[in-house]
C-alpha positions, 0 to 999 in steps of 0.5 A: 614428423609421426613422432612430432604428431604423437608428441602434439597428440599426447600435449593436447590430451594433457591439456584438455585433462587440465583444463577439465580438472581446473573447471571442476575445481573451480565449479564444484566439478564436471565429475561427481566421484564417489570418494571411496570407490574413485568412480564417476557419478555423473557428468555435466558442463559449465555455463556462465550464469548472471549471479543476482544483483543488489537491485530488484523489482517487486510486487506485492499484494495484501489487505488494508485494515483501516483505522477509524479517522477523525472527521469534522463537519459543522452542523447549524441548528435551524428556527424559523419564525412564522407570522400569522395565526397558521402555518401557511401564512409565510416565512418572516425570518430564519436563523440558525446556531452553531452546535458543533463540527465534530463527527462521531461513529466514524468508520472506514471499510478495509480494502485489498491493495497492491504494490510495484517497485524497484529498489537496491540493497546490500545483501542480508546485513545492510540497508536497502532502499526502494520506491514503491506505488500502491493502489488501494480498493475503494473504502466507504466512510460512515459517520454521525454529524451533530444532531440537526434541530429544526425549531418552527416559532409561531405567532397568533396562538399556534404552538411551536414544534421542535424536530430532530433529526439524526443525519448519518454522513457517507462517501467513499475514498480511493488512496494511492501512495508513492513512497521511499522505503528505507529497510535494515536487513537483520542477518540470515538464518537459513533462507530467511532474512528478517528486516525493519523499515521506515517510509515516507512519501505521499498520498493521493485521495479521492473522495466522491459525493458526500450524502446524508440519509435520514434527514429530510433537510439533507437531500443534496449531495456536496461534491467530491474533491482530490487532494495530496497529503504527506504520507510516512509508514513503519514496516517489519517482516521477512524474506524467504529465499526460493531461487537464487533471484527470487524472494519471498516478502511477507510483511507488515506496514503502518501507514499514516496517509495524512488528510483529505477534504470534500468539495463545497458545492452541491448538486443544487448550487448551494455552498456547503462546509467541507467535510474534512478527514484526517488521520487516514491510516491503516495496519496493511498486511502483505506478501509478494515477491522481490526479483533481483536482476543479474550481477557478475557471471558465476560457473554453475554445475548444470547436469547433462540430460 
């Protein structure tokens, strides 16, 4: 009986030693040995840990540097004809003459933006696809419609008068985009993975009230409007591995968000031509984090405290 117990203990010791040796070989070793002396330098244990998978969440923040868009708003010059010998005799008729609809000196402010999204990919030498929602801060638009001229024509010997007015146009624009992007990772250099990408999606624009300055004949405000437009983008950048699951992403994006237009009614109840905005685009510079979800399990070495 005692002999059998000794044999059982010996077998258990050998099996335990074999199990430790196997785990060490698979996980990088429970005991880190100095090969010259054969001594154990530390002690640890193996624990399962979910490896980073191909799918991830992402969040970014950046600067949206606007390109100057194209704007149009038709201007009609006005001729007033009066009857009688003085300016108080009353209005007989009003005629207008079309001048043009081009707007010059267009400018759109810059703003900050934020992204959130989800994606999946094949690693550092494959393709990734993602869906990203972006919010941009409010941008102010300024432009110069065609010069507005009022000509007063009199009869009875009173001289005609002509007044020219500049009428700068202003409104605020907010834009949201939902983009579907495809990236190509170009290989790994150390912890860096450069990439290029393209995207297509939709832009949702919100134009606030349009108002004019410098022209006493244009004191009313034209109502705002919301529009949806096709959007597309080109991207380039790099990812930098900061943990086994987190990747720092630094990138550039050129995005074209299509077009938008204002409403037509003003605050006095009159109907006006709509202000139309085209080529709403920006150069955008961002940085953020892609956090990968867990995939298969893999043992790692975790030293005891």
